[in-house]
C-alpha positions in Angstrom: 0.0 0.0 0.0 2.8 2.4 0.9 4.4 1.8 -2.5 1.2 2.5 -4.4 0.7 5.7 -2.4 4.2 6.9 -3.3 3.6 6.1 -7.0 0.3 8.0 -7.0 2.0 11.0 -5.3 4.8 11.1 -7.8 2.3 10.8 -10.7 0.3 13.7 -9.3 3.4 15.9 -8.9 4.5 15.0 -12.5 1.1 16.0 -13.9 1.0 19.2 -12.0 4.4 20.2 -13.3 3.6 19.1 -16.9 0.6 21.5 -17.2 2.3 24.6 -15.8 4.2 25.8 -19.0 1.1 25.8 -21.2 -1.1 27.7 -18.7 -0.1 31.2 -20.1 -1.0 30.0 -23.7 -4.3 28.6 -22.5 -5.1 31.9 -20.7 -4.5 33.7 -24.0 -7.1 31.4 -25.6 -9.5 31.9 -22.8 -9.2 35.7 -22.9 -9.9 35.6 -26.6 -12.9 33.4 -26.1 -14.2 35.8 -23.3 -13.8 38.8 -25.6 -15.7 37.1 -28.3 -18.5 36.2 -25.9 -18.7 39.7 -24.4 -19.0 41.3 -27.8 -21.3 38.8 -29.4 -23.9 40.6 -31.6 -27.0 38.6 -32.2 -28.5 40.7 -35.0 -27.6 43.5 -37.4 -30.1 46.3 -37.4 -30.9 48.8 -40.1 -28.4 51.3 -38.7 -25.5 48.7 -38.5 -22.2 50.1 -39.8 -19.0 48.4 -41.0 -17.7 47.9 -37.5 -20.9 46.1 -36.6 -20.5 43.8 -39.6 -16.9 42.9 -38.9 -17.7 42.2 -35.2 -20.7 40.0 -36.3 -18.6 38.1 -38.7 -15.9 37.3 -36.2 -18.4 35.5 -34.0 -20.6 33.8 -36.6 -18.3 32.9 -39.5 -17.8 29.0 -39.4 -14.4 29.2 -41.0 -13.1 31.4 -38.2 -14.7 29.1 -35.6 -12.9 26.2 -37.1 -9.5 28.0 -36.8 -10.4 28.9 -33.2 -11.1 25.3 -32.3 -8.0 24.1 -34.0 -6.0 26.5 -31.8 -7.8 25.0 -28.7 -7.1 21.5 -29.9 -3.4 22.2 -30.3 -3.3 23.6 -26.8 -4.8 20.4 -25.4 -2.1 18.3 -27.1 0.7 20.0 -25.1 0.2 18.1 -21.8 0.1 14.7 -23.4 3.2 15.4 -25.4 5.1 16.1 -22.2 3.8 13.1 -20.3 5.6 9.8 -19.8 4.6 6.8 -21.8 2.0 4.6 -20.1 3.6 2.1 -17.7 3.3 -1.6 -18.7 1.8 -4.2 -16.4 2.4 -7.9 -17.1 0.9 -11.1 -15.6 2.2 -14.6 -16.1 0.8 -17.9 -14.9 3.0 -20.9 -14.6 1.2 -23.7 -16.5 3.8 -26.0 -15.1 4.8 -24.9 -11.7 8.5 -24.4 -11.2 9.5 -26.3 -8.0 12.0 -24.4 -5.9 13.5 -25.1 -2.5 10.9 -22.8 -0.8 7.9 -23.9 -2.8 6.4 -24.0 -6.3 6.3 -20.7 -8.4 2.7 -20.2 -9.4 2.4 -16.8 -11.1 4.2 -13.6 -11.6 3.2 -9.9 -11.8 5.4 -7.2 -13.4 5.4 -3.4 -13.8 7.7 -1.4 -16.0 8.1 2.3 -16.8 10.3 3.8 -19.6 12.0 7.1 -19.0 13.4 8.9 -22.1 16.7 10.7 -22.1 17.0 13.8 -20.0 15.2 16.8 -21.7 13.4 14.7 -24.3 9.9 15.2 -22.7 10.5 18.8 -22.1 11.4 19.3 -25.8 8.3 17.4 -26.9 6.2 19.6 -24.7 7.9 22.8 -26.1 7.3 21.5 -29.7 3.6 20.9 -29.0 3.4 24.3 -27.3 5.0 25.9 -30.4 2.5 24.0 -32.5 -0.2 25.7 -30.5 1.4 29.0 -31.2 1.4 28.2 -35.0 -2.4 27.5 -34.7 -2.9 30.8 -32.8 -1.2 32.7 -35.6 -3.3 30.8 -38.2 -6.4 31.9 -36.3 -5.2 35.5 -36.2 -4.4 35.3 -40.0 -7.9 33.8 -40.6 -9.4 36.6 -38.5 -7.6 39.3 -40.5 -8.5 37.7 -43.8 -12.1 37.5 -42.7 -12.3 41.1 -41.7 -10.8 42.1 -45.1 -13.4 39.8 -46.8 -16.2 41.6 -45.0 -14.8 45.0 -45.7 -14.2 44.3 -49.4 -17.7 42.9 -49.8 -19.2 45.8 -47.9 -17.4 48.4 -50.0 -18.3 46.6 -53.2 -21.9 46.7 -52.2 -21.6 50.3 -51.3 -20.2 51.2 -54.7 -22.9 49.1 -56.3 -25.6 51.2 -54.5 -23.8 54.5 -55.3 -23.5 53.5 -59.0 -27.2 52.6 -59.0 -28.1 55.9 -57.4 -26.0 57.9 -59.8 -27.1 56.0 -62.9 -30.8 56.3 -61.8 -30.4 60.1 -61.4 -28.8 60.4 -64.8 -31.6 58.3 -66.3 -34.2 60.7 -65.0 -32.3 63.6 -66.4 -31.9 62.0 -69.7 -35.6 61.0 -69.8 -36.4 64.7 -69.3 -34.0 65.7 -72.1 -35.6 63.1 -74.3 -39.0 64.6 -73.6 -37.7 68.0 -74.5 -36.2 66.7 -77.8 -39.6 65.0 -78.7 -41.5 68.2 -77.9 -39.1 70.2 -80.1 -39.5 67.7 -82.8 -43.3 67.8 -82.6 -43.1 71.6 -82.7 -41.0 71.4 -85.9 -37.9 73.1 -84.4 -36.0 69.9 -83.6 -34.5 67.0 -85.6 -35.7 63.5 -85.4 -32.1 62.4 -85.0 -32.0 64.0 -81.6 -35.0 62.0 -80.4 -33.5 58.8 -81.7 -30.1 59.6 -80.1 -31.8 60.3 -76.7 -33.8 57.1 -76.9 -30.7 55.0 -77.7 -28.9 56.6 -74.7 -31.9 55.9 -72.5 -31.8 52.3 -73.6 -28.1 52.1 -72.7 -28.7 53.6 -69.3 -31.7 51.3 -68.6 -29.6 48.3 -69.5 -26.8 49.5 -67.1 -29.4 50.1 -64.4 -30.8 46.6 -64.9 -27.4 45.1 -64.6 -26.7 47.0 -61.4 -30.0 45.9 -60.0 -29.3 42.3 -60.7 -25.8 42.5 -59.2 -27.4 43.3 -55.8 -28.2 39.7 -55.1 -24.7 38.2 -55.6 -23.2 41.1 -53.9 -25.5 40.6 -50.9 -24.8 36.9 -50.9 -21.0 37.5 -50.9 -21.2 39.8 -47.9 -23.6 37.5 -46.0 -21.4 34.4 -46.7 -18.5 36.2 -44.9 -20.9 37.2 -42.1 -22.0 33.6 -41.6 -25.7 34.3 -42.0 -28.5 33.7 -44.6 -27.4 34.9 -48.1 -30.8 36.7 -48.5 -30.5 38.8 -45.3 -30.8 42.5 -45.9 -27.7 44.6 -46.1 -27.5 48.4 -45.4 -24.8 50.8 -46.4 -24.4 54.6 -45.8 -25.0 57.3 -48.4 -21.3 58.2 -48.3 -18.0 56.7 -47.1 -16.3 58.4 -44.1 -12.6 58.8 -45.0 -9.8 59.8 -42.9 -6.3 61.3 -43.4 -3.5 58.7 -43.7 -0.6 60.1 -41.7 1.6 57.0 -41.7 5.0 57.0 -43.2 6.0 54.1 -45.5 8.9 53.0 -43.2 6.5 52.9 -40.2 4.1 50.6 -42.0 7.0 48.3 -43.1 8.1 48.1 -39.5 4.5 47.3 -38.4 4.2 44.6 -41.0 7.4 42.9 -39.9 6.3 42.8 -36.2 2.6 42.3 -36.3 1.6 40.7 -39.6 0.0 37.3 -38.8 1.5 35.5 -41.8 5.0 36.6 -40.8 4.3 35.6 -37.1 3.1 32.3 -38.4 6.3 31.6 -40.4 8.4 32.7 -37.4 6.5 30.2 -35.1 7.0 27.5 -37.7 10.7 28.1 -37.9 11.0 28.0 -34.1 9.1 24.7 -34.1 11.5 23.4 -36.7 14.5 24.4 -34.5 13.0 22.5 -31.6 12.5 19.5 -33.9 16.1 19.6 -34.9 17.1 19.7 -31.2 14.8 16.7 -30.5 16.4 14.8 -33.4 19.7 15.0 -31.5 18.2 13.3 -28.5 17.5 10.1 -30.5 21.1 9.0 -30.3 20.8 8.6 -26.5 19.2 5.5 -24.8 15.9 5.3 -22.9 15.9 3.8 -19.4 13.3 1.3 -18.4 12.8 0.4 -14.7 10.8 -2.7 -13.9 9.7 -4.7 -10.8 8.6 -8.4 -10.9 6.7 -10.1 -8.1 6.5 -13.9 -8.2 3.8 -15.7 -6.2 5.3 -18.8 -4.6 3.2 -21.6 -3.0 4.0 -23.6 0.2 6.7 -26.2 0.0 5.6 -29.8 -0.3 4.6 -31.8 2.8 7.5 -32.9 4.8 9.7 -30.0 3.8 9.9 -26.9 5.9 12.7 -24.7 4.8 13.3 -21.4 6.5 11.8 -19.3 3.7 8.9 -21.6 3.0 6.5 -20.0 0.6 8.3 -16.6 0.5 7.5 -14.6 -2.6 10.6 -13.2 -4.4 10.6 -9.5 -5.7 12.9 -8.7 -8.6 14.0 -5.1 -9.5 15.3 -4.7 -13.1 16.7 -1.9 -15.2 17.3 -1.9 -19.0 18.2 0.5 -21.8 17.8 0.3 -25.5 20.9 0.4 -27.6 20.9 3.3 -30.1 23.4 1.7 -32.5 22.0 2.9 -35.8 24.2 6.0 -35.7 23.9 6.7 -39.4 20.1 6.6 -39.3 20.2 9.1 -36.4 22.6 11.4 -38.1 20.4 11.4 -41.2 17.4 12.4 -39.1 19.4 15.2 -37.6 20.4 16.4 -41.0 16.8 16.3 -42.2 15.6 18.3 -39.2 18.4 20.8 -39.7 17.5 21.2 -43.4 13.8 21.6 -42.5 14.8 24.4 -40.0 16.8 26.2 -42.7 13.9 25.8 -45.1 11.6 27.4 -42.5 14.0 30.3 -42.1 14.2 30.9 -45.9 10.4 30.7 -46.1 10.2 33.5 -43.5 12.7 35.6 -45.4 10.7 35.1 -48.6 7.4 36.0 -46.8 9.0 39.2 -45.5 10.2 40.2 -49.0 6.9 39.3 -50.7 4.6 41.0 -48.2 6.8 44.1 -48.2 6.5 44.3 -51.9 2.8 43.7 -51.7 2.5 46.6 -49.2 4.5 48.9 -51.5 2.0 48.1 -54.3 -1.1 48.7 -52.1 0.3 52.0 -50.9 0.8 53.1 -54.5 -2.7 52.0 -55.3 -4.1 54.0 -52.4 -2.2 57.1 -53.3 -3.4 56.7 -56.9 -7.0 56.3 -55.7 -6.7 59.4 -53.5 -5.3 61.3 -56.4 -8.0 60.2 -58.7 -10.7 61.1 -56.2 -9.2 64.6 -55.8 -9.0 65.0 -59.5 -12.6 64.1 -60.1 -13.9 66.1 -57.1 -11.9 69.3 -57.7 -11.5 69.5 -61.4 -13.3 67.0 -63.7 -16.7 66.8 -62.1 -17.2 70.6 -61.8 -16.1 71.0 -65.4 -18.3 68.2 -66.6 -21.3 69.7 -64.8 -20.5 73.1 -66.3 -20.1 71.6 -69.8 -23.5 69.9 -69.5 -25.2 73.1 -68.4 -23.6 75.0 -71.3 -24.6 72.3 -73.8 -28.2 72.4 -72.5 -28.4 76.2 -72.8 -26.9 76.1 -76.3 -29.3 73.4 -77.3 -32.3 75.4 -75.9 -31.1 78.5 -77.8 -30.7 76.6 -81.0 -27.0 77.1 -81.1 -26.0 73.5 -80.7 -27.5 70.1 -81.6 -28.7 67.5 -79.2 -25.7 65.2 -79.7 -23.5 67.7 -77.8 -26.0 67.4 -74.8 -25.8 63.6 -75.0 -22.0 63.6 -75.1 -21.8 66.0 -72.1 -24.3 64.0 -70.2 -22.4 60.7 -70.9 -19.1 62.3 -69.7 -20.7 63.6 -66.5 -22.1 60.1 -65.7 -18.7 58.4 -66.3 -16.9 61.0 -64.1 -19.5 60.5 -61.4 -19.1 56.8 -61.4 -15.3 57.1 -61.6 -15.3 59.4 -58.6 -17.4 56.9 -56.5 -15.0 54.1 -57.6 -12.0 56.1 -56.6 -13.4 56.9 -53.1 -14.4 53.2 -52.7 -10.9 52.1 -53.8 -9.3 54.5 -51.3 -11.2 52.9 -48.4 -10.6 49.4 -49.7 -6.9 49.9 -50.1 -6.7 51.2 -46.5 -8.4 48.0 -45.3 -5.8 46.0 -47.3 -3.0 48.0 -45.7 -4.4 47.3 -42.2 -4.6 43.6 -43.1 -0.9 43.6 -44.1 0.0 45.6 -41.0 -1.9 43.2 -38.8 -3.5 46.0 -36.9 -6.2 48.7 -37.2 -4.6 52.0 -38.2 -7.6 54.3 -38.4 -10.3 54.4 -35.7 -13.9 55.3 -36.3 -13.3 58.6 -34.6 -10.6 59.5 -37.1 -12.9 59.0 -40.1 -15.0 61.9 -41.4 
């Protein structure tokens, strides 16, 4: 009984020590779970904004939930990786009793426990813990990708609604101009060509409006799929996009990318795990120790014999080690692990270069979108509106034909749509920069 109590006590101490290193990582997971639960939105009202949509998606999207559970699963594998192998119990019955001086041997019981080389279990636990860190970064990467998916779908739907609104307004204006052309034609002061041209342009705008109307359904489905809700659920967007100044220097953004980008943090965690695997490979050249105890049940000696140790049960303590003699095999495993570690380091360097180049391109696209928006807002749109007014006045005074009005109207519509596209791209590229940086750069209070 005392021996069993000692074994149970040692096992309890071992389990307690094994779970200590992964407690901080488990607490990080629990804090993330608590934050999600505290901010869980159940519905999206008619006044929901982009922040509400991204928060809703982070709780309801099944793909992100899968990444979250994989992170938890990896954490739960840390303690088993650090634990000793299960002890072995054996039982043997002597079919033919072995007669000894003190009595016949009837059965035997054995227990054995294998202990790996010093530091092996700790390394396995650290590798499993690093695997949990890999899954954490995969979750963070999936979360950032999901937020960008929601933002991109939201902005695309916003542009679709603005394009529909602008096109519909221009359709009403052109319908009025077509009515004027028909009235002038009926009065004998206008050409039939002007009426036909107006009707052709009306047909073109009606077809564009029809296409924009039909695009609403797939655009809505795309956003709702990222949100993790019914694809037919209603979506609301504002009448205008709040934009903010972008005061970040390029060097600052590159530094943020290298320290907080989830993809780079993932490749770093993978390289650290590969380094631990290489260290573990070096442990395979050392033997494992197995300690065992055998207890043999001995019956009473035959009648007439009464030795001093009559019926005494022997207890045998044993120790054994395996012989790691396949040296070349172990060296090959070490070389393979070292090569895998170098490959992980090269992969990280490649990711840094690739993402930095991607950031440079997105920064250029945002600057270009900002420049286009300013050009349309400050120069082209006012001039196009002025040109349309002049063309309408000249047509009314009989100094110009209706084709000039149509051309001016078409130019104004294209500039209006291009302006809305530039503003949408400006916001979209900011979201992509935040995705690459791995952090939110502009708060809602900064936007105007």
